[in-house]
C-alpha positions in Angstrom: 3.9 15.5 -24.4 1.5 14.2 -21.7 2.4 14.0 -18.0 0.8 11.9 -15.3 0.2 12.7 -11.7 -1.8 12.1 -8.5 -5.0 14.2 -8.5 -6.5 12.7 -5.3 -5.9 10.0 -2.7 -7.8 8.5 0.2 -7.1 5.9 2.8 -9.0 3.6 5.2 -7.8 1.6 8.1 -10.2 -0.4 10.3 -10.4 0.7 14.0 -9.8 -2.8 15.4 -6.3 -3.5 16.7 -4.6 -6.5 18.3 -1.3 -6.2 20.1 1.8 -8.4 19.7 1.6 -9.1 23.4 -2.0 -10.5 23.0 -1.0 -12.9 20.2 2.2 -14.0 21.9 0.4 -14.7 25.2 -1.8 -17.3 23.5 1.1 -19.2 22.1 3.4 -18.9 25.2 5.8 -16.6 23.4 7.8 -13.7 24.8 6.2 -10.5 23.4 9.4 -8.5 23.9 11.3 -11.0 21.8 8.7 -10.8 19.0 8.8 -7.0 19.0 12.6 -7.0 18.9 12.6 -9.5 16.0 9.8 -7.9 13.9 9.8 -4.3 15.1 6.1 -4.2 15.6 3.8 -3.9 18.6 0.3 -4.0 17.2 -1.7 -4.3 13.9 -5.0 -3.4 12.4 -7.7 -6.0 12.0 -10.7 -5.9 9.7 -14.1 -6.1 11.4 -16.5 -9.0 10.9 -18.4 -7.1 8.2 -15.3 -5.8 6.4 -13.3 -7.3 3.5 -11.0 -6.1 0.7 -14.1 -4.8 -1.1 -15.4 -2.6 1.7 -12.0 -1.3 2.6 -11.3 -0.4 -1.0 -14.7 1.4 -1.2 -14.1 3.4 1.9 -10.6 4.5 0.7 -12.0 5.5 -2.7 -14.9 7.5 -1.1 -12.4 9.3 1.1 -10.4 10.2 -2.1 -13.5 11.4 -4.0 -14.8 13.5 -1.0 -11.6 15.6 -1.2 -11.7 16.4 -5.0 -14.0 17.9 -7.6 -13.4 14.9 -9.8 -16.7 13.0 -10.3 -17.0 9.2 -10.4 -18.4 9.5 -13.9 -15.2 11.0 -15.1 -13.1 8.0 -14.1 -12.2 5.8 -17.1 -10.5 2.9 -15.3 -10.6 1.1 -12.0 -7.8 -1.3 -11.0 -7.7 -3.0 -7.6 -4.6 -4.8 -6.3 -5.1 -7.3 -3.5 -4.0 -10.7 -2.1 -7.4 -11.1 -0.5 -10.0 -10.6 -3.2 -13.2 -12.1 -1.6 -14.0 -14.0 -4.9 -11.8 -16.3 -6.9 -14.0 -15.5 -9.9 -16.0 -12.2 -9.7 -14.0 -9.0 -9.8 -13.6 -6.7 -6.8 -13.1 -3.8 -9.2 -16.6 -3.9 -10.7 -18.2 -4.2 -7.2 -16.4 -1.1 -6.0 -16.9 0.8 -9.2 -20.6 0.1 -9.2 -21.1 1.5 -5.7 -18.9 4.5 -6.4 -21.1 5.3 -9.4 -18.6 5.0 -12.3 -20.3 5.0 -15.7 -20.4 1.6 -17.4 -17.7 2.6 -20.0 -14.8 2.2 -17.6 -12.0 -0.4 -17.8 -12.0 -2.7 -14.7 -9.4 -5.3 -13.6 -8.3 -7.1 -10.4 -4.6 -7.3 -10.0 -2.5 -9.8 -8.1 1.3 -9.7 -7.4 1.5 -10.1 -3.7 2.1 -6.7 -2.0 2.9 -4.8 -5.2 -0.2 -5.4 -7.1 -1.5 -1.9 -6.7 1.8 -0.2 -7.7 1.7 -2.3 -10.8 -1.7 -0.8 -11.4 -0.2 2.7 -11.1 2.3 1.9 -13.9 -0.5 0.4 -16.0 -2.7 3.4 -15.6 0.2 5.7 -16.2 0.7 4.2 -19.6 -2.9 4.7 -20.5 -2.8 8.3 -19.3 0.5 9.2 -21.0 -0.8 7.8 -24.3 -3.9 9.9 -24.0 -6.3 6.9 -24.0 -7.9 7.9 -20.7 -8.2 11.1 -18.7 -8.6 9.7 -15.1 -7.8 6.3 -13.6 -8.5 4.9 -10.1 -6.1 2.4 -8.5 -6.6 0.9 -5.1 -4.5 -1.3 -2.9 -6.7 -3.2 -0.4 -6.1 -6.2 1.8 -7.3 -8.1 4.8 -4.0 -10.0 4.9 -4.1 -13.7 5.7 -1.9 -15.5 8.2 -2.0 -19.0 9.6 -2.4 -19.1 13.4 0.9 -19.6 15.2 2.8 -18.5 12.1 5.2 -15.5 12.3 3.0 -13.7 9.8 0.2 -13.6 12.4 2.0 -10.7 14.2 2.3 -8.5 11.1 -0.5 -9.4 8.5 -2.9 -6.4 8.8 -5.8 -4.7 7.1 -6.1 -1.4 5.2 -6.6 0.3 1.9 -5.3 3.3 -0.1 -6.9 4.7 -3.2 -5.3 7.0 -5.8 -6.9 8.9 -8.6 -4.4 9.6 -11.4 -4.8 12.3 -14.1 -3.0 13.6 -17.2 -4.1 17.2 -16.5 -1.3 19.2 -14.9 -3.8 21.5 -13.2 -5.1 18.5 -11.2 -1.8 17.3 -9.9 -1.0 17.4 -6.2 2.1 15.3 -7.0 3.6 14.5 -10.5 4.9 11.0 -11.2 8.3 11.9 -12.8 9.5 8.4 -13.5 9.3 4.8 -12.5 11.0 1.4 -13.0 10.4 -2.2 -12.2 12.7 -5.1 -11.3 11.3 -8.7 -11.3 12.5 -12.3 -11.0 11.1 -15.8 -10.3 11.9 -15.8 -6.6 9.1 -17.7 -4.7 9.7 -16.4 -1.2 6.0 -16.4 -0.3 3.2 -18.3 -2.0 -0.3 -19.7 -1.6 -1.6 -22.4 -3.9 -5.1 -22.5 -5.3 -7.7 -23.6 -2.7 -5.1 -23.3 0.2 -6.4 -20.9 2.7 -3.1 -19.6 4.3 0.1 -18.6 2.6 3.5 -20.2 3.1 6.9 -18.5 3.2 10.6 -19.1 3.1 11.3 -17.6 6.5 14.6 -15.7 6.5 14.8 -16.3 2.7 12.1 -13.7 2.4 14.7 -11.1 3.3 17.7 -12.2 1.3 17.7 -12.7 -1.6 14.0 -11.7 -2.0 13.0 -8.4 -0.4 16.4 -6.7 -0.3 17.6 -7.8 -3.7 14.5 -6.6 -5.5 13.9 -3.4 -3.6 17.5 -2.3 -3.8 17.9 -3.3 -7.4 14.8 -1.4 -8.5 15.8 1.6 -6.4 19.3 1.7 -7.8 18.1 1.3 -11.4 15.8 4.3 -11.0 18.4 6.4 -9.3 20.8 5.6 -12.1 18.2 6.2 -14.8 17.3 9.6 -13.5 20.8 10.5 -12.4 19.5 11.1 -8.9 20.9 10.6 -5.4 19.2 9.9 -2.1 20.0 13.4 -0.9 17.8 14.8 -3.7 14.7 13.6 -1.9 12.7 15.0 1.0 11.1 11.6 1.8 11.4 8.0 1.0 8.9 5.1 1.2 9.6 1.4 1.2 7.3 -1.6 1.4 7.0 -2.6 5.1 6.6 -6.4 5.7 7.9 -5.7 9.2 9.5 -2.8 11.1 13.1 -3.7 10.3 13.2 -4.3 6.5 12.3 -0.8 5.3 14.7 0.7 7.8 17.6 -1.5 6.6 16.8 -1.0 2.9 16.7 2.8 3.4 20.0 2.8 5.2 21.7 0.5 2.7 20.6 2.7 -0.2 21.8 5.9 1.5 18.6 7.4 2.8 18.4 8.9 6.3 16.0 8.1 9.2 14.5 11.5 8.8 13.6 10.9 5.2 12.0 7.5 6.1 10.3 8.1 9.4 7.0 9.8 8.2 6.2 6.8 6.0 6.5 4.1 8.6 2.8 3.1 9.0 4.1 -0.3 10.0 4.7 1.1 13.5 1.0 1.8 13.9 -0.9 -0.8 11.9 1.4 -3.6 10.7 1.6 -4.8 7.1 -1.6 -4.3 5.1 0.0 -6.0 2.0 -1.0 -4.2 -1.2 -1.8 -1.1 0.7 1.5 -0.9 2.6 3.7 1.4 0.5 0.6 3.4 -0.7 -0.5 4.1 2.9 3.1 5.1 3.6 3.0 7.5 0.6 -0.3 8.9 1.8 1.1 9.6 5.3 4.0 11.5 3.6 1.7 13.5 1.2 -0.3 14.5 4.3 2.6 16.5 5.6 4.8 17.3 2.5 5.4 20.8 1.1 5.2 21.9 -2.5 8.2 21.2 -4.7 9.5 18.2 -2.6 10.6 15.0 -4.2 9.5 11.6 -2.8 11.1 8.2 -3.6 8.9 5.2 -3.2 9.6 1.5 -3.7 7.0 -1.3 -3.4 7.7 -5.0 -3.1 5.8 -8.1 -4.0 6.8 -11.7 -3.3 7.3 -13.9 -6.3 9.1 -11.5 -6.8 9.3 -7.9 -7.9 9.6 -4.2 -7.0 8.3 -1.0 -8.5 10.2 2.2 -7.9 8.8 5.7 -8.3 9.9 9.3 -8.2 7.2 11.9 -7.4 7.3 15.6 -7.0 4.7 17.6 -5.0 3.0 20.7 -6.4 1.5 23.8 -5.0 -2.0 22.2 -5.1 -0.9 19.9 -2.2 -1.3 22.6 0.4 -4.9 23.2 -0.5 -5.5 19.5 -0.6 -4.1 19.0 2.9 -6.7 21.3 4.4 -9.4 18.7 3.7 -10.0 15.5 5.6 -9.8 12.6 6.4 -6.1 12.0 6.4 -4.1 9.0 7.6 -3.5 10.5 11.1 -7.3 11.0 11.6 -7.8 7.2 11.3 -5.2 6.6 14.0 -7.3 8.4 16.6 -10.1 5.8 16.8 -8.7 2.5 17.9 -10.4 -0.5 19.6 -8.2 -3.2 21.0 -9.6 -6.7 20.7 -8.8 -10.1 22.2 -7.3 -13.0 20.3 -10.6 -14.8 20.3 -12.3 -11.8 18.7 -9.4 -11.6 16.2 -10.1 -15.2 15.2 -13.8 -14.4 14.8 -13.2 -11.2 12.8 -10.8 -13.0 10.5 -13.3 -15.9 10.2 -10.8 -18.5 11.5 -13.5 -19.7 13.9 
């Protein structure tokens, strides 16, 4: 029987940052109050010449640089994003073309708010487990949108994470042991066609949206696999702000120690489709062989995908190569609110 696992991963985060204090000062808000409310002090911002395509490409290149897998061996390219630059014209084919994938690959752009890329992992897992393909590339990439003076402006960030999945056990740095999904028609966050900025239901985005789906998906998978939080070395939860993942982990029985390494929200904000996958990358950068990881994504509209992964002895060799998530945190450039508006093409 076939297995499926992660053979390679790569990440990319723009160097530009804007602080909560900078945004708050423009609107006459108290930065300390914002930080207490959202649990965030700064976020990453795409440069003027960056978009979901360029971020996805950079993350994929960083994955390929660290593996012997060649672009021509990849049979599928799926990209999840809320900020595909074209309404009609796939991000996936642009990225695949520049990476050098052979023309026989399957390509698709995915949308499901912040869980589009984890839905891609499940889709590719099915193809791999059935033996239809040998390698698949999935990328979560976003330059998240936020209307000026909206609460999302403090958290909506930019970043990308790319994962190459394989069905060859000798490739695995982490095996995907199982997964489950939980979905419902809960429109806590939406953007209609031709509308530039998204709308949201305020506190409604927490209950019954985020917590109901994240906790239900998590509990379903724990029950399905007869697992308990104590069985895992690490946990990763989607990070719309600094408070939600911490609350979800605690309510499910995970500890702060299990959660802390994944909290990329503290450094870069919420890069939407890349959020949980960047958190997973940060964990894989430091994990040891034979450790289990519990990950739950979330996408408004609404749904959650939960995964159980177990690291292998190949991970130690992989960790000696670069770049890793922490490397990208060393090069930061703080920008003004005016430059932020220019970079995000609001002015």
